[in-house]
C-alpha positions in Angstrom: 0.1 -0.2 0.1 1.3 3.4 -1.0 1.4 5.9 2.1 -0.1 9.2 1.6 -1.5 11.9 3.8 -4.8 10.2 3.4 -3.7 6.7 4.5 -0.7 7.6 6.8 -0.7 6.0 10.4 -1.9 8.6 12.6 0.8 7.7 15.1 3.4 8.9 12.3 1.8 12.3 12.1 1.6 12.6 16.0 5.3 12.0 16.3 6.3 14.7 13.9 6.8 18.4 14.5 3.5 20.2 13.0 5.7 22.0 10.5 7.2 19.0 8.9 3.6 17.4 8.7 2.1 20.6 7.0 5.2 20.6 4.8 4.7 17.0 4.0 1.0 17.4 3.2 1.7 20.7 1.1 4.3 18.6 -0.8 1.9 15.8 -1.5 -1.0 18.4 -2.5 1.0 20.3 -4.6 2.0 17.1 -6.6 -1.3 16.0 -6.8 -2.5 19.2 -8.1 0.2 19.7 -10.8 -0.7 16.0 -12.1 -4.3 16.8 -12.2 -3.8 20.1 -14.2 -1.2 18.4 -16.3 -4.1 16.8 -18.2 -5.0 20.4 -19.5 -1.6 20.7 -20.7 -2.3 18.0 -23.1 -4.3 20.2 -25.5 -1.6 22.2 -26.0 0.5 19.6 -27.7 3.6 20.4 -25.8 5.9 17.9 -24.0 6.2 19.2 -20.4 10.1 20.0 -21.1 8.6 22.6 -23.8 5.9 23.8 -21.9 8.5 24.7 -19.0 11.1 26.1 -21.3 8.5 28.1 -23.3 6.8 29.5 -20.0 10.2 30.8 -19.0 10.3 33.0 -22.0 6.6 33.9 -22.1 6.4 35.0 -18.2 10.0 36.1 -17.8 10.9 37.4 -21.1 14.1 36.3 -23.4 16.8 34.3 -22.0 20.1 33.3 -23.3 20.7 29.4 -23.9 22.7 29.2 -20.7 20.2 31.0 -18.9 17.4 28.7 -20.0 19.7 25.8 -19.4 20.5 26.7 -15.9 16.6 27.6 -15.2 15.6 24.2 -16.4 18.4 22.5 -14.5 19.5 20.6 -17.6 22.9 20.6 -20.0 23.4 23.0 -22.7 23.3 20.3 -25.3 20.0 19.2 -24.1 18.5 22.6 -24.1 20.1 23.4 -27.7 18.1 20.1 -28.9 15.0 21.4 -27.2 15.5 24.9 -28.6 15.8 23.7 -32.1 12.6 21.8 -32.3 10.7 24.8 -30.5 12.4 27.1 -33.1 11.3 24.6 -35.9 7.8 24.7 -34.7 7.6 28.2 -34.7 7.5 28.5 -30.7 10.8 30.3 -30.1 13.0 32.8 -32.2 16.7 33.9 -31.7 18.0 37.0 -32.0 21.6 38.0 -31.9 22.7 40.2 -29.1 23.9 43.6 -30.7 26.8 44.2 -28.2 28.1 40.8 -28.0 28.1 38.8 -31.0 28.7 35.5 -29.0 25.2 36.1 -27.2 21.9 35.0 -28.7 18.9 35.6 -27.1 15.6 33.3 -27.2 12.1 34.8 -27.5 8.8 33.4 -27.7 6.9 33.7 -30.6 3.2 35.4 -30.7 2.3 31.7 -31.4 4.2 30.2 -28.5 3.1 32.9 -26.3 -0.7 32.3 -27.6 -0.3 28.4 -26.8 1.0 29.2 -23.2 -1.4 31.7 -22.3 -4.3 29.3 -23.6 -2.9 26.3 -21.4 -2.9 28.6 -18.5 -6.4 29.4 -19.2 -7.6 25.6 -19.3 -5.5 25.0 -16.0 -7.1 28.0 -14.2 -10.7 27.0 -15.6 -10.1 23.5 -14.3 -9.2 24.4 -11.1 -11.8 27.1 -10.5 -14.5 24.5 -11.5 -13.3 22.4 -8.6 -12.9 25.1 -6.2 -16.7 26.4 -7.1 -17.8 23.0 -5.7 -16.5 24.1 -2.2 -18.6 25.8 0.3 -18.2 29.8 1.1 -16.1 28.9 4.0 -14.0 26.5 2.1 -13.3 28.9 -0.5 -12.5 31.8 2.0 -10.1 29.3 3.9 -8.3 28.3 0.7 -7.8 31.9 -0.5 -6.1 32.6 3.1 -4.1 29.7 2.4 -3.2 30.8 -0.9 -2.2 34.1 0.2 0.2 32.5 3.0 1.7 29.9 0.5 2.5 33.2 -1.9 3.9 34.7 1.0 6.0 31.7 2.1 7.5 31.1 -1.3 8.0 35.1 -2.0 10.4 34.7 1.3 12.0 31.6 -0.4 13.0 33.4 -3.4 14.2 36.5 -1.7 16.6 34.3 0.7 17.8 32.5 -2.4 16.6 29.3 -1.4 13.5 29.0 -3.7 13.1 27.7 -7.4 12.8 31.4 -8.5 15.8 32.3 -6.8 17.7 29.7 -9.4 15.5 30.7 -12.1 15.0 34.5 -11.8 11.3 33.7 -12.4 8.1 33.7 -10.0 5.4 31.3 -11.0 6.8 30.3 -14.3 3.9 28.0 -15.8 1.3 30.2 -13.9 2.8 33.4 -14.5 1.1 36.8 -12.8 -1.1 39.0 -14.2 
């Protein structure tokens, strides 16, 4: 039997500090939430790697190949192969840096941007539909929890421990705005 927050023995949670128990539950919930919302991404016709790389450019602006590789935590050759395919499909375009001939900037195209925004709209609509099924008190509690999570993540980014500190981006796939 796979142990999850739902079927984990009560004694396990009782012996842990509250912050570890809450962190474990949030971690599990985040994974399950992303898996559920990933179903909406299938309509984009992008692999998760392409969607992630494209989201960096759409929500964070142009990047160099090295910056993209670092943000995605993959090698430069892997990123190069990814970008070549995305460029071939009209999702990304390259632009030489006018001040440094060695630097090439990667930009999301209008097609790539449109695809990512449509994907975000589908994910948000799917999640909003599930939230609408909650009662008013639960929706209020969830909104407060979202505020707290955003504050916690903002603190991690500022301290240099969060993923946005590594990537220079906040909320890559979800974007802001």
